[in-house]
C-alpha positions as CSV (number, residue, x, y, z in Angstrom):
1,M,-32.4,-4.8,13.4
2,N,-30.4,-2.1,15.0
3,F,-26.8,-2.9,15.1
4,I,-25.5,0.2,16.8
5,E,-24.9,-0.8,20.4
6,R,-23.4,1.4,23.1
7,S,-21.5,0.2,26.3
8,E,-23.2,0.5,29.5
9,T,-22.0,4.0,30.3
10,S,-23.0,7.0,28.1
11,K,-19.4,8.2,27.9
12,S,-18.3,4.9,26.0
13,A,-17.9,5.2,22.1
14,C,-20.3,3.4,20.3
15,T,-19.4,-0.2,18.9
16,C,-18.1,-0.6,15.5
17,C,-20.2,-3.7,13.9
18,Y,-18.8,-5.7,11.1
19,I,-21.6,-7.4,9.5
20,V,-21.3,-10.4,7.1
21,V,-24.0,-10.6,4.7
22,E,-24.5,-13.0,1.4
23,I,-25.4,-11.0,-1.9
24,Q,-26.2,-13.0,-5.1
25,G,-23.9,-15.6,-3.9
26,T,-20.8,-13.6,-2.8
27,W,-19.9,-12.5,1.0
28,W,-19.6,-8.9,1.7
29,I,-18.5,-7.3,5.1
30,D,-20.9,-4.1,5.8
31,V,-18.7,-1.9,8.1
32,E,-21.1,1.2,9.3
33,G,-22.5,1.3,5.7
34,K,-19.2,0.8,3.8
35,P,-19.0,-2.3,1.6
36,C,-16.1,-4.7,2.1
37,G,-15.5,-7.6,-0.3
38,P,-16.1,-9.8,-2.2
39,C,-15.5,-12.9,-0.8
40,D,-16.2,-16.5,-1.9
41,T,-17.3,-18.1,1.4
42,K,-19.0,-16.6,4.6
43,Q,-15.8,-18.0,6.7
44,E,-13.6,-16.0,4.6
45,A,-15.7,-12.9,5.0
46,I,-15.6,-13.6,8.8
47,E,-11.6,-13.8,8.6
48,C,-11.6,-10.8,6.7
49,A,-13.8,-8.6,9.1
50,F,-11.1,-9.6,11.6
51,K,-8.4,-8.4,9.4
52,L,-10.0,-5.2,8.9
53,I,-10.6,-4.7,12.8
54,D,-6.8,-5.3,13.0
55,A,-5.7,-3.3,10.1
56,F,-8.2,-0.2,10.5
57,G,-10.0,-0.6,13.3
58,D,-10.5,2.4,15.7
59,R,-8.5,1.1,18.7
60,S,-10.4,3.6,21.1
61,R,-13.8,1.8,20.1
62,P,-15.1,-1.6,20.8
63,A,-15.8,-3.7,17.8
64,A,-18.3,-6.6,17.2
65,V,-18.5,-9.3,14.1
66,Y,-21.8,-10.5,13.2
67,A,-23.2,-13.1,10.5
68,P,-25.2,-15.3,9.8
69,G,-25.8,-18.7,11.8
70,D,-27.1,-22.2,10.2
71,D,-30.6,-21.1,10.9
72,G,-30.0,-17.9,8.5
73,R,-30.4,-15.6,11.5
74,T,-27.6,-12.9,12.4
75,E,-25.6,-13.9,15.4
76,L,-22.8,-12.3,17.3
77,I,-19.7,-14.1,16.5
78,W,-17.0,-12.0,18.4
79,R,-17.2,-8.7,20.7
80,G,-14.1,-7.1,22.2
81,R,-11.7,-4.2,21.7
82,H,-9.4,-5.9,19.1
83,P,-8.4,-9.5,18.5
């Protein structure tokens, strides 16, 4: 699955994706290949992703948060500039 996204125009910056994943019972946030965590629960990892966006996000780039849904498939939780 390719998580690199581009806005409609080629002049726009790539979206920075925050991907919540579970690895051996702990939850992590992958931010452009860099792991952040661990977190105890999926919800805690999602909240941590928003904190990372707020604290360290590039305000000139859009951001997106992805996490596994109830069926295990990765789904978009949020997309925008900054929450």
